[in-house]
KOLVOMI-854235 format. One record per atom (N, C-alpha, C): x, y, z. Coordinates in steps of 0.05 Angstrom, whole numbers, padded with zeros to 5 digits, always signed. Example, Ala and Ser with C-alpha at 12.3 -4.5 7.8 and 13.67 -1.06 7.14 Angstrom:
BEGIN
+00264-00114+00156;+00246-00090+00156;+00264-00066+00156;+00257-00045+00142;+00273-00021+00143;+00258+00001+00157;
REM end
This chain:
BEGIN
+00103-00385+00249;+00075-00390+00242;+00059-00364+00244;+00062-00348+00265;+00046-00324+00267;+00053-00303+00245;+00078-00304+00235;+00085-00286+00213;+00070-00293+00188;+00066-00319+00183;+00050-00328+00160;+00021-00320+00163;+00011-00323+00187;-00018-00315+00192;-00022-00285+00188;-00003-00269+00198;-00005-00240+00193;-00003-00234+00163;+00014-00247+00149;+00017-00244+00120;-00009-00252+00106;-00021-00274+00114;-00046-00283+00101;-00068-00263+00107;-00070-00253+00131;-00091-00233+00137;-00087-00207+00121;-00062-00199+00119;-00056-00175+00103;-00063-00180+00074;-00056-00204+00064;-00061-00211+00036;-00092-00211+00031;-00106-00222+00050;-00136-00223+00048;-00147-00195+00046;-00139-00178+00064;-00149-00150+00064;-00144-00135+00039;-00119-00136+00029;-00113-00120+00005;-00124-00133-00020;-00126-00159-00021;-00137-00173-00044;-00168-00169-00046;-00181-00171-00024;-00210-00168-00024;-00218-00139-00031;-00200-00120-00027;-00207-00092-00033;-00211-00088-00063;-00200-00106-00079;-00204-00104-00108;-00230-00114-00118;-00243-00131-00102;-00267-00144-00111;-00290-00124-00118;-00296-00104-00102;-00317-00085-00110;-00312-00071-00136;-00287-00063-00141;-00281-00050-00167;-00284-00069-00190;-00275-00094-00187;-00277-00114-00208;-00307-00119-00214;-00323-00122-00193;-00351-00128-00197;-00365-00104-00211;-00359-00080-00201;-00372-00056-00213;-00364-00053-00242;-00338-00058-00249;-00329-00055-00276;-00342-00076-00294;-00345-00101-00284;-00357-00122-00300;-00387-00116-00305;-00400-00106-00284;-00429-00101-00287;-00435-00077-00305;-00420-00056-00302;-00425-00031-00316;-00410-00028-00342;-00387-00041-00344;-00369-00038-00366;-00359-00009-00368;-00362+00006-00347;-00353+00034-00346;-00325+00035-00333;-00306+00044-00349;-00279+00046-00340;-00268+00074-00343;-00286+00094-00346;-00278+00121-00352;-00262+00133-00329;-00266+00124-00305;-00251+00136-00282;-00225+00121-00276;-00217+00103-00293;-00193+00087-00289;-00172+00095-00309;-00148+00099-00299;-00125+00106-00316;-00114+00081-00329;-00112+00081-00355;-00101+00058-00369;-00072+00053-00362;-00056+00074-00362;-00028+00071-00356;-00024+00061-00327;-00039+00072-00309;-00036+00063-00281;-00043+00034-00278;-00065+00025-00290;-00074-00003-00287;-00055-00022-00302;-00044-00013-00324;-00024-00029-00338;+00001-00034-00321;+00010-00012-00309;+00034-00014-00292;+00028-00030-00267;+00004-00026-00255;-00003-00040-00231;-00005-00070-00237;-00018-00077-00260;-00021-00105-00266;+00007-00119-00271;+00025-00104-00285;+00052-00115-00289;+00066-00118-00263;+00064-00098-00245;+00076-00100-00219;+00065-00123-00202;+00039-00128-00204;+00027-00150-00190;+00037-00177-00201;+00041-00178-00227;+00052-00203-00238;+00081-00208-00228;+00096-00187-00227;+00124-00190-00216;+00123-00198-00187;+00105-00187-00171;+00103-00195-00143;+00094-00225-00141;+00076-00233-00159;+00068-00261-00160;+00092-00279-00166;+00108-00272-00185;+00132-00287-00192;+00151-00287-00168;+00155-00265-00155;+00172-00263-00132;+00162-00282-00110;+00135-00281-00105;+00124-00299-00085;+00129-00328-00091;+00126-00336-00116;+00131-00364-00124;+00161-00371-00120;+00178-00353-00129;+00207-00359-00127;+00217-00359-00099;+00205-00343-00082;+00214-00342-00054;+00198-00361-00035;+00179-00375-00047;+00162-00394-00032;+00147-00381-00010;+00137-00357-00015;+00121-00342+00005;+00092-00345-00002;+00078-00361+00014;+00050-00367+00009;+00033-00342+00010;+00035-00324+00029;+00018-00300+00029;+00022-00283+00004;+00047-00278-00003;+00053-00262-00026;+00043-00275-00052;+00046-00301-00054;+00037-00315-00078;+00006-00315-00080;-00008-00321-00059;-00037-00322-00059;-00048-00295-00065;-00039-00275-00050;-00050-00248-00053;-00046-00237-00081;-00023-00241-00092;-00017-00230-00118;-00028-00246-00141;-00033-00272-00137;-00047-00288-00157;-00075-00278-00160;-00089-00275-00138;-00117-00266-00139;-00118-00237-00149;-00101-00220-00138;-00102-00191-00146;-00095-00189-00176;-00076-00205-00186;-00070-00205-00214;-00094-00212-00232;-00110-00231-00223;-00134-00238-00238;-00153-00214-00238;-00159-00203-00215;-00177-00180-00214;-00166-00156-00230;-00141-00150-00227;-00129-00127-00242;-00130-00133-00272;-00125-00157-00280;-00125-00164-00308;-00153-00161-00320;-00173-00169-00305;-00201-00165-00314;-00207-00136-00318;-00200-00120-00298;-00206-00091-00300;-00190-00079-00324;-00165-00087-00327;-00148-00076-00348;-00160-00085-00376;-00169-00109-00378;-00181-00119-00403;-00206-00102-00410;-00222-00097-00390;-00246-00081-00394;-00239-00052-00402;-00218-00042-00389;-00209-00014-00396;-00201-00013-00425;-00186-00033-00434;-00177-00033-00462;-00201-00038-00481;-00218-00057-00474;-00240-00064-00492;-00262-00042-00493;-00268-00029-00471;-00291-00011-00470;-00281+00018-00466;-00261+00026-00481;-00251+00053-00480;-00272+00073-00485;
REM end
């Protein structure tokens, strides 16, 4: 049980860290400081971690990567749209 709690706390911390960037990107539509290739690779990696979390039935990995995938996808979409 404590392992899951540690995982959930870690997932919360790393996932919430994306929120300020997502909010700033949505508000300003400025993505000039963001690397397209880095965010594309990051988003793909996050999707793979999400799939891994689902297949391994790991709640912390699944939750963290589902939310992070959403944030990263939004930022990536803005990067592509507002080049």
